[in-house]
C-alpha positions in Angstrom: 8.3 -45.6 -50.1 6.1 -47.7 -52.3 2.4 -47.3 -52.5 1.8 -50.7 -50.9 4.2 -49.9 -48.1 2.4 -46.6 -47.4 -1.0 -48.3 -47.3 0.4 -50.9 -44.9 1.7 -48.2 -42.6 -1.6 -46.3 -42.6 -3.5 -49.5 -41.9 -1.1 -50.3 -39.0 -1.6 -46.8 -37.5 -5.4 -47.3 -37.6 -5.2 -50.7 -36.0 -2.9 -49.3 -33.3 -5.3 -46.5 -32.5 -8.3 -48.8 -32.5 -6.6 -51.3 -30.3 -5.9 -48.6 -27.7 -9.3 -47.1 -27.9 -11.4 -50.3 -27.9 -9.0 -52.9 -26.6 -7.2 -53.5 -23.3 -6.5 -49.9 -22.7 -10.2 -49.0 -23.1 -11.2 -51.8 -20.7 -8.7 -50.7 -18.1 -9.9 -47.1 -18.3 -13.6 -48.1 -18.0 -12.7 -50.2 -14.9 -10.9 -47.3 -13.3 -13.8 -45.0 -14.0 -16.2 -47.5 -12.5 -14.1 -47.8 -9.4 -14.3 -44.1 -8.9 -18.0 -44.0 -9.9 -17.2 -41.4 -12.6 -19.0 -43.1 -15.5 -20.9 -40.7 -17.7 -24.7 -40.6 -17.2 -27.3 -39.6 -19.8 -27.5 -35.8 -19.9 -31.3 -36.1 -19.4 -32.4 -39.5 -18.2 -36.0 -38.4 -18.5 -35.7 -38.2 -22.3 -34.4 -41.8 -22.6 -37.6 -43.1 -21.0 -39.9 -41.5 -23.6 -40.8 -42.8 -27.0 -43.1 -40.7 -29.2 -45.1 -42.5 -31.9 -48.1 -42.0 -34.1 -49.7 -45.2 -32.9 -53.4 -44.8 -32.0 -53.8 -43.9 -28.3 -57.1 -44.3 -26.3 -58.7 -41.0 -25.3 -59.0 -40.2 -21.6 -62.8 -40.4 -21.8 -65.4 -41.6 -24.3 -65.1 -39.4 -27.4 -67.7 -38.0 -29.7 -65.2 -37.1 -32.5 -62.3 -39.1 -33.8 -61.2 -36.9 -36.7 -61.3 -33.2 -37.6 -61.5 -31.2 -40.9 -60.9 -27.5 -40.5 -61.8 -25.3 -43.4 -59.7 -22.2 -42.8 -60.9 -18.9 -44.3 -57.9 -16.7 -43.8 -58.4 -13.0 -43.8 -61.6 -12.6 -41.9 -65.0 -13.4 -43.5 -67.6 -10.7 -42.9 -70.1 -12.2 -40.4 -72.3 -9.2 -41.0 -72.8 -10.0 -44.6 -72.9 -13.8 -44.3 -74.2 -15.1 -41.0 -75.2 -12.4 -38.6 -78.1 -10.2 -39.9 -78.4 -6.8 -38.2 -81.5 -4.7 -39.0 -79.8 -1.7 -37.3 -77.2 -1.8 -40.1 -79.8 -1.2 -42.7 -81.5 1.5 -40.6 -78.3 3.4 -40.1 -76.8 2.7 -43.6 -74.7 5.7 -44.6 -75.3 7.5 -41.2 -72.8 8.1 -38.4 -72.3 5.1 -36.1 -74.0 5.8 -32.7 -71.1 4.6 -30.5 -67.4 3.9 -30.3 -65.5 1.8 -32.8 -62.1 0.3 -32.4 -60.4 0.6 -35.8 -57.4 -1.3 -36.9 -56.5 1.0 -39.8 -57.3 4.5 -38.6 -56.0 6.1 -41.8 -58.8 4.6 -43.9 -61.5 4.6 -41.1 -64.9 6.1 -41.4 -67.7 6.5 -38.9 -70.4 5.9 -41.4 -72.3 2.6 -41.1 -72.2 0.2 -44.0 -75.5 -1.7 -44.4 -75.4 -5.3 -45.7 -75.8 -5.2 -49.6 -77.2 -8.8 -49.6 -80.5 -10.3 -48.5 -80.9 -12.7 -45.6 -83.6 -15.3 -45.3 -84.5 -18.2 -43.0 -83.1 -21.5 -44.2 -83.7 -25.1 -43.3 -86.1 -26.6 -40.9 -84.2 -24.8 -38.1 -85.0 -21.4 -39.7 -81.4 -20.0 -39.3 -81.0 -16.7 -41.2 -78.3 -16.8 -43.8 -77.1 -14.5 -46.6 -77.9 -15.2 -50.2 -74.1 -15.5 -50.7 -74.0 -18.9 -49.1 -76.8 -20.9 -50.9 -75.1 -24.3 -50.6 -74.6 -23.9 -46.8 -78.3 -23.2 -46.6 -78.8 -26.8 -47.9 -77.0 -28.3 -44.9 -77.7 -25.7 -42.2 -79.8 -28.2 -40.2 -76.5 -30.1 -39.5 -74.6 -26.9 -38.6 -74.0 -25.0 -35.4 -73.5 -21.3 -36.0 -71.5 -19.6 -33.3 -72.1 -15.9 -33.6 -70.2 -14.8 -30.5 -66.5 -15.7 -31.3 -63.9 -13.4 -29.8 -60.1 -13.2 -29.7 -59.7 -9.5 -29.1 -56.5 -9.3 -31.1 -57.0 -7.3 -34.3 -53.9 -8.3 -36.2 -54.1 -11.2 -38.5 -51.0 -13.1 -37.3 -51.8 -12.9 -33.6 -55.4 -13.8 -34.1 -54.5 -16.7 -36.3 -52.1 -17.8 -33.6 -54.8 -17.5 -30.9 -57.2 -19.7 -32.8 -54.7 -22.2 -34.0 -52.3 -22.5 -31.0 -54.1 -20.9 -28.0 -51.8 -17.9 -27.6 -50.8 -14.9 -29.7 -47.1 -15.6 -29.4 -45.3 -17.8 -32.0 -43.5 -21.1 -31.4 -46.4 -23.0 -29.9 -47.9 -26.3 -31.3 -51.0 -25.9 -33.5 -54.3 -27.8 -32.9 -53.5 -30.6 -35.3 -50.2 -31.2 -33.6 -52.0 -31.4 -30.2 -54.6 -33.8 -31.5 -52.0 -36.2 -33.0 -49.8 -35.9 -29.9 -52.8 -36.9 -27.7 -54.4 -39.5 -29.9 -52.0 -40.6 -32.5 -53.4 -41.9 -35.8 -55.7 -44.7 -36.9 -53.5 -45.3 -40.0 -49.7 -45.9 -40.2 -49.7 -45.6 -44.0 -50.7 -41.9 -44.2 -49.7 -38.8 -42.3 -51.7 -38.3 -39.1 -52.0 -34.5 -39.8 -52.3 -33.1 -43.3 -52.4 -29.5 -44.5 -54.0 -28.9 -47.9 -52.8 -25.6 -49.2 -54.3 -23.3 -51.9 -52.7 -23.0 -55.3 -52.8 -19.2 -55.1 -50.2 -18.8 -52.4 -49.4 -19.9 -48.8 -51.6 -18.5 -46.0 -50.4 -15.8 -43.7 -47.8 -17.2 -41.3 -46.8 -19.8 -43.8 -45.6 -23.1 -42.3 -46.4 -21.8 -38.8 -50.0 -22.8 -39.5 -49.1 -26.5 -39.2 -46.1 -26.2 -36.9 -45.4 -28.7 -34.1 -43.9 -25.9 -31.9 -42.2 -27.4 -28.9 -43.8 -30.9 -29.4 -41.6 -33.5 -31.1 -41.3 -33.0 -34.9 -43.3 -36.2 -35.4 -46.5 -34.1 -34.9 -45.9 -31.5 -37.5 -48.4 -31.3 -40.3 -47.6 -32.8 -43.7 -48.3 -30.5 -46.7 -50.1 -31.9 -49.7 -49.7 -29.7 -52.8 -52.8 -28.3 -54.6 -51.8 -29.7 -58.0 -50.3 -32.9 -59.4 -48.0 -34.3 -58.3 -49.6 -33.6 -54.9 -46.7 -35.2 -53.1 -43.3 -34.9 -54.8 -41.0 -37.9 -55.4 -43.6 -40.4 -54.4 -42.9 -42.8 -57.3 -39.5 -44.6 -57.0 -37.3 -44.7 -60.1 -37.6 -47.9 -62.2 -34.3 -49.3 -61.1 -35.4 -49.3 -57.4 -38.9 -50.7 -57.7 -39.8 -53.9 -56.1 -37.3 -56.2 -54.3 -34.4 -53.8 -54.9 -36.1 -51.0 -52.9 -37.3 -53.4 -50.2 -33.7 -54.6 -49.6 -32.4 -51.0 -49.6 -35.0 -49.8 -47.2 -34.5 -52.8 -44.9 -30.8 -52.1 -44.7 -31.5 -48.4 -44.2 -33.9 -49.3 -41.4 -31.2 -51.3 -39.6 -28.7 -48.5 -39.8 -31.3 -45.9 -38.6 -32.3 -48.1 -35.7 -28.7 -48.6 -34.6 -28.0 -44.8 -35.0 -31.1 -43.9 -32.9 -30.2 -46.4 -30.2 -26.9 -44.6 -29.7 -28.8 -41.2 -29.3 -31.7 -41.7 -26.9 -34.0 -38.7 -26.6 -33.1 -37.2 -30.1 -36.8 -36.5 -31.0 -35.9 -34.7 -34.3 -33.9 -37.7 -35.4 -36.7 -40.1 -34.4 -39.2 -38.0 -36.3 -37.0 -38.0 -39.4 -36.6 -41.7 -39.4 -40.3 -42.2 -38.9 -41.0 -39.8 -41.8 -38.7 -41.8 -44.1 -40.5 -45.0 -43.1 -43.9 -43.4 -43.7 -42.8 -42.1 -47.1 -42.2 -45.7 -48.2 -45.7 -46.7 -47.1 -47.2 -43.7 -48.8 -46.0 -44.8 -52.2 -49.1 -47.0 -52.3 -51.5 -45.6 -49.7 -51.2 -41.9 -50.6 -51.5 -42.5 -54.3 -54.8 -44.3 -53.6 -56.1 -41.7 -51.2 -55.3 -38.8 -53.5 -56.8 -40.5 -56.6 -60.1 -38.7 -57.2 -60.7 -40.7 -60.4 -62.2 -43.4 -58.1 -65.0 -41.0 -57.2 -68.4 -41.1 -59.0 -69.4 -38.4 -61.4 -72.2 -37.4 -59.1 -69.8 -36.9 -56.2 -67.5 -34.8 -58.3 -70.5 -32.6 -59.4 -71.6 -32.3 -55.8 -68.2 -30.8 -54.8 -68.1 -28.5 -57.8 -65.2 -30.1 -59.7 -66.8 -29.3 -63.1 -66.5 -25.5 -62.5 -63.1 -23.9 -62.6 -64.1 -21.4 -59.9 -65.0 -24.1 -57.4 -62.8 -26.9 -58.6 -59.6 -26.4 -56.5 -61.3 -25.9 -53.2 -63.8 -28.7 -54.0 -61.0 -31.1 -54.8 -59.3 -30.4 -51.5 -62.5 -30.9 -49.5 -63.0 -34.2 -51.3 -59.4 -35.2 -50.5 -60.0 -34.3 -46.9 -63.0 -36.6 -46.8 -61.0 -39.4 -48.4 -58.2 -38.9 -45.9 -60.3 -39.1 -42.7 -62.1 -42.0 -44.3 -58.7 -43.8 -44.3 -57.8 -42.9 -40.7 -56.1 -39.5 -40.9 -56.7 -37.7 -37.6 -56.7 -34.0 -38.7 -56.9 -32.2 -42.0 -56.8 -28.5 -42.6 -57.9 -26.9 -45.9 -56.5 -23.4 -46.4 -57.6 -20.6 -48.6 -54.9 -18.5 -50.0 -53.2 -15.5 -48.2 -55.9 -12.9 -47.2 -58.6 -14.2 -49.5 -61.2 -12.8 -47.0 -59.5 -9.6 -46.0 -61.9 -7.2 -47.6 -60.7 -3.7 -46.7 -62.0 -2.5 -50.0 -64.3 -3.5 -52.9 -66.3 -5.8 -50.7 -69.3 -5.7 -53.0 -67.3 -7.7 -55.6 -64.6 -9.5 -53.6 -66.9 -11.1 -51.0 -69.2 -12.8 -53.5 -66.1 -14.1 -55.3 -64.7 -15.6 -52.1 -68.0 -17.2 -51.3 -68.4 -18.6 -54.7 -65.0 -20.4 -54.4 -65.7 -22.2 -51.1 -69.5 -22.4 -50.5 -70.2 -25.5 -52.6 -67.2 -27.6 -51.5 -67.8 -26.8 -47.8 -71.5 -27.8 -47.9 -70.7 -30.8 -50.0 -68.2 -32.0 -47.4 -70.9 -31.9 -44.7 -73.4 -33.7 -46.9 -71.0 -36.3 -48.1 -69.7 -37.1 -44.6 -73.3 -37.5 -43.5 -74.4 -39.8 -46.3 -71.4 -42.0 -45.6 -72.1 -42.2 -41.9 -68.9 -40.3 -41.0 -70.3 -36.9 -39.9 -71.2 -38.1 -36.3 -67.5 -38.9 -35.7 -65.9 -36.1 -37.8 -65.8 -32.6 -36.6 -66.0 -30.0 -39.4 -64.9 -26.4 -38.7 -65.4 -23.4 -41.0 -64.1 -19.9 -40.1 -61.3 -17.4 -40.1 -59.4 -15.5 -37.6 -61.8 -12.5 -37.4 -64.8 -10.8 -38.8 -65.4 -7.2 -40.0 -66.6 -3.9 -38.6 -70.1 -2.4 -39.2 -68.7 0.8 -40.6 -67.2 1.8 -43.9 -63.5 1.6 -44.6 -62.0 3.2 -47.7 -65.0 5.6 -48.2 -64.3 6.6 -51.8 -67.4 5.4 -53.5 -69.9 2.4 -53.3 -67.8 0.1 -55.5 -64.6 0.6 -53.4 -65.9 0.5 -49.8 -64.8 -2.3 -47.5 -64.8 -3.3 -43.8 -61.9 -3.2 -41.4 -60.9 -6.0 -39.0 -63.1 -7.1 -36.1 -62.0 -9.7 -33.5 -64.4 -8.6 -30.8 -67.4 -10.4 -32.3 -67.5 -12.7 -35.3 -68.9 -16.0 -36.6 -67.7 -19.5 -37.3 -69.6 -22.7 -37.8 -69.1 -26.3 -36.7 -70.8 -29.5 -37.9 -70.7 -33.2 -36.8 -68.4 -34.7 -34.2 -70.9 -34.4 -31.3 -72.0 -30.8 -32.1 -75.7 -30.0 -32.3 -77.0 -29.2 -35.7 -79.5 -26.5 -36.7 -78.7 -24.2 -33.8 -77.2 -20.7 -33.4 -75.2 -19.9 -30.2 -74.3 -16.5 -28.8 -74.9 -13.1 -30.3 -73.2 -9.7 -31.0 -74.6 -6.3 -30.2 -77.2 -4.6 -32.5 -74.5 -3.6 -35.0 -72.4 -6.8 -34.9 -69.4 -5.0 -33.4 -68.9 -7.0 -30.2 -69.9 -10.4 -28.8 -72.3 -9.7 -25.9 -74.1 -12.9 -25.2 -72.5 -16.3 -24.5 -69.1 -15.1 -25.6 -66.9 -17.9 -26.9 -63.2 -17.1 -26.7 -60.6 -19.0 -28.6 -59.7 -20.9 -25.5 -63.3 -21.9 -24.9 -63.4 -23.2 -28.5 -60.2 -25.3 -27.7 -61.6 -26.6 -24.5 -64.8 -27.7 -26.3 -62.8 -29.3 -29.1 -60.6 -31.3 -26.7 -63.8 -32.4 -24.8 -65.3 -33.7 -28.0 -62.2 -35.8 -28.7 -62.3 -37.3 -25.2 -59.2 -35.4 -24.1 -58.9 -33.6 -20.7 -57.1 -30.3 -21.0 -55.3 -30.6 -17.7 -54.0 -34.1 -18.6 -53.0 -33.3 -22.2 -49.6 -31.9 -21.3 -46.0 -31.9 -22.6 -43.0 -31.5 -20.3 -40.7 -28.8 -21.7 -37.7 -27.9 -19.6 -39.3 -29.0 -16.4 -42.5 -27.1 -17.2 -45.8 -28.7 -18.0 -47.1 -27.2 -21.2 -50.6 -27.5 -22.6 -52.9 -26.1 -25.3 -55.1 -24.2 -22.8 -52.5 -23.2 -20.2 -55.3 -23.2 -17.6 -57.9 -21.3 -19.5 -61.1 -22.2 -21.2 -64.5 -23.7 -20.5 -66.4 -26.3 -22.4 -69.4 -24.8 -24.2 -71.8 -27.7 -23.4 -74.8 -25.9 -24.9 -73.7 -26.6 -28.4 -73.1 -30.3 -27.8 -75.6 -32.9 -28.9 
């Protein structure tokens, strides 16, 4: 058999099969099925009626905030040494703690009280007492609300991170940024709606779970921006594809993707992937501009600490966060590296080092947003998943002592976005061990945050397997006392 004859026979077979599948035989079969009412129905017709996008959506009530920047201090900053002065700690320094302590690490536990090694003083017109370790925060404290009564009650890092980021201690749930973008979309279609700015040191505890969309469509997952150049890989097209060539290629690809998606209604992962490809093309111009810090003035760069190697990296990410929300990004999280604030030992040296890294950039962000008229509509959060205990851990000498985990009473701060400035809310007991007045649980924090964005917790829901899911799952109260 010649090669041409073989090709002719193969072609004939294909045409034969096609004519039977798509021709008269197929039409007859469809008619018979119709007569017997056996035509296939969509496996889940509910899915075919939904379309998930990042288009801006109106909130359910008038909002105070329309963007959020969360400065995430992973590991557990010591509230006792930064934000919550306790004279009893100094009085009992080195003595036995007069009560019961819930230790996380019993092997290194001590019952001896550890007084704060640093001085506190009243700062700002509001007179809020702050540690000498956060001098830059002192400069903006009149715009800050200090919550001294945070509580999750889960002493492990992972579970407490999950509680503050997703509302529950179990994995697999959407994080705050995903809920905000699901509920409100984005004010820009040229940049990601939700961005995670990671530290150059290493990924935070829980890794990608910190910006995971959980059971929400993949469209609402956070987009990671690298801490060094190139901050987004493969953003620049090769020379042969630039201009008209790339436009034609992307136009053809868009047609193919649209046709492919139309044949697969309800495939949210596919929909999200197509949307991410389309966004990537837009980002070739928009992201380059947003991430280009050379456009900033020398004075702005100094304000964020970009001239100091210690403060440069965190300051750059805070400045990028401001540039992103300025351009319509809904939510930005700025992470410190894995366990930067987990000071089980050597707290006298490690805590000042951690503060030095982030204090200037954090305060500069608040001041910069305010001077640009953005602070009123941008909610800034600063905090970690826990605080520290009032007693010594690792009792092997003054230079080596530290503090163990404490999720029963700790501090975080908020600024802007409808939050009152220059106030403190709640309190811990005389030793800073447990929140005792105006306790703010993680779900109360979430309820307050949603309220600021004009979202109603009972209406911000997602249907998963015939179950209505939400961030709060029926818990939480709005802390109206901290709202302006």
